[in-house]
N, C-alpha and C positions, 0 to 999 in steps of 0.2 A: 893918569894909574892909579888906581885903587888902590883899599885903606891895606888891603892886605899884601899887598906887591908891593906898597910903601913900607911896610915892617920886613917884610925879607928882606930888600934891597938894602935897611938901615942892619940889623944884623949884620949880613955875609960881608958890606962894607965893615964894620968891629969885627970881621973876623972872626965870632961868635958861633957855637951850634947851639940848638933848640933848645938841648938839655942844659949850657950853661946860662942861658937865659930864664930859664923856668925854673933852675936851680935858685939865681938872683930874686925872682918873685915869689918864689917860693910855692910855686905849682908843677902841673905833671908837666912836658915835653909833650905830649897829645893834647894839652889847653894851646900851647904857643902855635903848633898845628894847625890850630881848627882856624882858630884866630887870623895867621897870613895865609888858609885857605877860604878865608871867611865863610866858616860853616857855623861858629860861631862870632862874637865880638865882643870884645873887656866892656864892664862895666866903667862908669866913668873915669871911679879912684884907681883903675889899674891904668887907662887910658893918659890921666897923667902924668900916673908912674914912665912909662912908656913913655910919654911925652921928654920927658928927663931923663932917662936912659939912653934914647938912642939922640939926643939934639936937636930933636925936632921940635919945631911947635907944632900944636894941635890943630892951628888952621892951615899949617901943611898937612897933616897924616888926615884929615879929614876933608880936603879938599877934593871937589868933583867926584867923592862919593856919598850916594844915595845909599846904600844897605844900611851904612854905617851910622846916618843921621837917620834914616828911621829906625832904626833898631835905639837908638838913645830918644829920639818922641815915643816912640811905645811903649821905655821904660814908664819916660814921663808920667804918660796917660794913665799909664797900668798905678804909680804910684799915688797919683790923685783919684782914679773910682776906687782901689780897694780897700779903700776906709767908707766908703757911698755902700757897695755891697755888701760889706762884714756888716754899718749898720742895720741896714733893709736883713739880712737874718737875724736879728736877733729881732729886731723890732716883730717879723715874724712869729718866732721860739715863744715871747712876751706875750703876744695877741694869741695864741694857742694856748700857753699857760692857762690866759684868762678864758679862755671859752672852758679847756678842760675843769675848771676850776667852779662854774658853772655847772657842768656836768657831775660833780662829785659831790655837790653842796655847800661845796668852802666860802663860796661867795655867791649873789644871787643880782644877777645883771638887767632881769626886766628886760624892759622895752631896748636896752643898750645892746643886744645880741645881732640883730641885726646891723647896727652902724658897724659892731666888731667883725663882724662878716666880713664886708662890704670893705673895709681896710685888710685886712687878712686878704682878701681876693685883690686890690690891687697892689699892694705888697708883693703876692707871689706873680701879679704881672709884670713889675716896674723889674725885678730879682732876674724872670722870661727875657724880658726886653734885652738889659745889660748883657747875659747868658748870651744872646746873640751877637751882639756887639762883640762880646769880649770872642767867637769862635770866629769873624768876619775879619777882625782885627789883630787874632792870635793874639793874644797880650797876657795870656797868662796868668786870669786875675782869679782863677777856682785855688780853693786850698787842697791841701790832699785830700783830705771828709770829703768833700762836696767831690771831686774824682769820683770818689767811692758810689755817693750815693745816686751822681748824675747815671752810670751806665760806663763811664770812658777805664774801668778798670772791671771790667765783670758786671752782667743781669744780675746775679746771683749776690752781689751789694747791694746793687741798686732798689730790691725790693723792699730793701732794712722802710724803712722811711713809709710806701705805698700802704704797705703790709700795719705799720703800726696805727695809720687814719683808718686803714679801713677796719683792723679791731677795736678802736678808742670808738669809731661811730655806733660797733655792735653794743660795747657799753655802756651807750649816752643811751642808744633805743631802746637799751636794756630797762635802765632809770628813766624808761618813758620821755627824757628829752629829744624828744623829734625832729627839731628844727636842726640841731647840731649836730646828731647822731645821723642825719641825712647827709648833712654836709660835708662831715671828714669821711663818711664812708664815699662819696659822689667823687671829692677832692681825692680820696686815696686811688681810687680805680681812674678817674681820671688822668693820673700822674704813672700808675700801673701802665694804664693801655699806652700810654706818650714814648714808656723808655722800651715795650715791646715794639711797635712801631717806626722807633728810633734806631732799637737793634742790627731792623731787618733793611731798614736803608743803607746802614752802613756796612752790613756784608759786601 
């Protein structure tokens, strides 16, 4: 018997409606319905409450249910990876701000420009790999703002980052900082083409 069937059976044995259980848990009736039909799964806290409420052990609730176990495992992996994902983005933003500081003569990097550019590329690559892993495993690591920038919520929002990089590159070139200007422009144009190609593939 699957997880959803066990929940439904336990509820009907107690002569309860989905609405009554929903009221007890302060959630919607649709949420209970989704759990019983296995469209979604409860989080760990709700799972423990369900176990207590229906007087069923967690072992019995989860027995032979691959879907629920996979869901819990994904939640755990997502919880572990999200800080890494966030830190990589923060490192990238910090490195980019250092490069922009050099463009506007706020700091002078000199020979350190190339190692910093290399670090930016490596962190971008790590984020890209993590993003691919996220998509294949459906972990839901992305933050809401990332969904806009990645094109998940429409191309018009996604072009903000490439446009910013291209404009920053042009400004850097006008300040005669050729290496940074070219790097920012190339990265911006590359991101723009990647987004356009991705959009075409998804159609």
